[in-house]
C-alpha positions in Angstrom: 28.2 38.0 29.5 27.8 38.5 25.5 29.4 35.0 24.8 27.0 32.8 27.1 23.9 34.2 25.2 25.5 33.8 21.9 26.1 29.9 23.1 22.8 29.5 24.6 21.4 30.8 21.3 23.6 28.7 19.0 22.6 25.6 21.4 19.1 26.6 20.8 19.5 26.9 17.3 20.9 23.3 17.1 18.2 21.8 19.1 15.6 23.4 16.8 17.2 22.1 13.8 17.8 18.8 15.0 14.1 18.2 16.0 13.0 19.6 12.7 15.5 17.3 10.7 14.4 14.1 12.7 10.5 14.8 11.6 11.3 15.6 7.9 13.5 11.9 8.0 11.0 10.1 9.0 8.7 7.5 7.3 5.7 8.8 5.7 2.5 6.8 6.4 0.9 4.7 3.7 -1.7 6.5 1.5 -4.9 4.0 0.8 -5.4 3.6 -3.0 -2.6 6.2 -4.4 -1.0 3.8 -6.9 1.9 3.6 -4.6 2.9 0.3 -2.5 4.2 1.5 0.1 5.4 -0.8 3.5 2.0 -1.7 5.4 0.2 -2.2 2.4 -1.2 -5.1 0.3 -0.9 -4.5 -3.6 -2.7 -6.2 -6.6 -1.3 -5.8 -9.8 -2.6 -6.1 -13.4 0.0 -8.1 -14.6 1.8 -11.3 -14.0 5.0 -10.8 -11.8 3.8 -7.6 -10.1 3.9 -5.6 -13.5 2.1 -2.9 -14.3 -0.5 -0.4 -11.9 -0.7 -1.5 -8.6 -4.1 -1.0 -6.7 -2.5 -0.7 -3.1 -4.8 -1.1 0.0 -4.7 0.2 3.4 -7.7 -0.8 4.8 -10.4 -3.4 3.3 -12.7 -2.7 0.2 -15.8 -4.8 0.1 -16.1 -4.1 -3.7 -13.5 -3.2 -6.3 -16.6 -1.9 -8.7 -15.5 1.5 -8.3 -11.6 1.3 -7.7 -9.1 2.1 -10.8 -5.6 1.0 -11.0 -3.5 4.8 -10.8 0.0 5.7 -11.9 1.4 5.7 -15.5 2.1 2.1 -15.8 0.2 -0.6 -17.9 -3.3 -0.8 -16.7 -3.6 2.7 -15.2 -6.9 3.7 -15.3 -8.3 0.4 -15.7 -11.0 -0.8 -13.2 -9.3 -3.1 -10.3 -12.7 -5.2 -10.4 -11.7 -8.8 -11.9 -8.5 -7.3 -13.4 -5.7 -8.8 -11.0 -3.0 -11.1 -12.3 -0.4 -11.0 -9.2 -0.2 -9.5 -5.8 2.6 -8.2 -2.9 1.6 -8.0 0.4 3.6 -5.6 2.3 1.3 -5.7 5.2 2.7 -7.1 8.3 -0.7 -8.8 8.7 -2.5 -11.8 6.9 -5.0 -10.4 3.5 -7.6 -12.5 2.4 -9.2 -11.9 -1.0 -12.7 -13.3 -2.8 -13.9 -13.8 -5.9 -17.2 -11.7 -5.4 -17.7 -8.6 -3.7 -18.8 -8.7 0.3 -16.7 -11.5 1.2 -18.6 -13.8 -1.7 -17.3 -16.3 -3.8 -14.0 -18.2 -3.2 -11.1 -16.8 -0.9 -7.5 -16.8 -0.8 -5.1 -15.8 2.4 -2.1 -13.9 1.3 0.3 -13.9 4.7 2.6 -11.2 5.5 5.2 -10.5 2.9 3.9 -13.1 0.4 5.0 -12.3 -3.7 3.1 -14.5 -6.3 1.0 -14.8 -9.1 -2.5 -15.7 -9.2 -3.5 -18.8 -9.5 -5.8 -19.8 -12.3 -8.9 -19.7 -10.4 -8.1 -16.1 -9.1 -6.6 -14.9 -11.9 -8.8 -11.7 -13.0 -11.7 -12.8 -11.0 -10.9 -10.8 -7.5 -13.6 -8.4 -6.3 -13.0 -7.7 -2.8 -9.9 -7.9 -0.1 -10.1 -7.6 3.3 -7.0 -7.2 6.1 -7.5 -10.0 8.6 -7.5 -9.6 12.2 
C-alpha cells in the first residue's frame, strides 16, 4: 500500500516538473521597443549592415519623434526619427516605412525576412513604419 502511494506521489511530481519545464523553455513573446530584435519584430538600425543600436517594433508607429534607440551600442539614446541606415524584418509579414509621419512622404516596402541597407532616398529620413495586412 505504501509503495503504491509513493509511486503515485512520484508520478505526480514528475508530471508537474515536466509541465513546469515545458512552460519555462517555451519561446518568450516579442516586446515592442525594448532594444532586442526578437522573431516577429521589425528592426531599424542606426548604422549600415544592421550595426549599432536597434529600434525594434512589434506594432506600427506613426511618428518616430518620441522614440529612441535602446541599449548600450552606438546610437543608443539617440532619437530614431530620421536616423536609420539599415533594417531587418524578422516578422512573417511585410512592413512599410515612410519618410514622413502618418504615412506621409515616400513609401518603401520590406518583405518578411528582408535585411538590407537603406537607399539614398530612405537613409536617415524614415519617420514612420507600419505592419502591412
